[in-house]
N, C-alpha and C positions, 0 to 999 in steps of 0.2 A: 503493500501499499505506499502510495507516495502522495505527496499535494504539492502545489505549486503558491505559493504567497507572496504578498507584497509587502513591505516595509523600506521604507526611507527612499521611496522612488525607484526601487529594483525588483526585479522579480527573483524568487529562488525555489529551485526543484527539492522537495527535502522528503525524507522517510523517516523512521521512527529510529532513533540514537543517533542522526547525523549530527555534527557540530559545523556550523556555520558562520561566517563573518558577515554583520551585517553592522549598519552604519549607529553609531551610539544610540543604544537606549537607556530610558531610565530606569535605576534599580541600580545593587550590589549585587557582587559574587554571590551565588549562591538563592538569589531570589528567583520567584516563578515568575514568568511572564506568558501572558496569554496574546496572541495576534490572532485578530476576529478579519483581515482581509485577503481571504482565503479565495485564490481563481477558479482553481478546480483540484478534485479528488480522485483519485484511481484507485480501484482496490478490486480483487476478485471477479474481474472480468467487467466490470459497470464504470463507467466515467461519469462523474457528476460538473458540470462546467456553469461557473456566475455568468450571469448579466448584469454588472462587470463580477461582483462577489458573489459568493454563497454567504446568504443569510444567517443558516445553522450551522456552519462550520467554524471550528477553534482548534488553533493549532497551540498546544501547552510547551514551555521549554524554561531551563532553567539559565542562568548566566553562568557561562563556566569562568571565564575573565575578562579582561576590556586592556586594551593595548592601544597603541599608536604606529600609523605606518610611517614610512622612514619620510625625512623631510624634502618637501619639491621645494624649488629655490625657482623665484622669478626675477628676472634681470630686465630693467627698462632703461634706455640708455638714445639719447639723439648725439650724435656726434657733432664735434666743434664747437658742443655748447656747454661743455660741462657739467651736464647732466645725467645721473647716473644714481637707479634707484633701486635697492635688492631688496627682497620681501623673501620670509619662508613661512610655511605652513605645515602642520602636521596632523593631519586626521584620525582623528578618535574611531574605534571600531568595538563592538563587543561581539565575542565568540559565546555562541547560543547552542545548546545542547538542547535537540528535540525529543518530549521525554513522551508525548502524544499527541494523534490527530482524531479529533472527535468531528462526528457528522450524525445529525440525527434527524 
């Protein structure tokens, strides 16, 4: 059984026991998280597709850890004008372990 869910503006295909890296979610390590934006569920030969989401489907997961990605540097420069700007950004992520896919 697997499901397709949407969080952080991205879609993920998950099954029970998967660990996925998603955009930062509120909560601490060990907290339970429920995700309600489920787009599709497939299992035992049947497929349920939402328009756009399934209203009675919930994915329950546990926050495993939180981390930051490598720094992404941006650099702007205008030649011969003594104009230089450098900025950095580190995106925060949450690692989520899927505990249950429920559809009633």
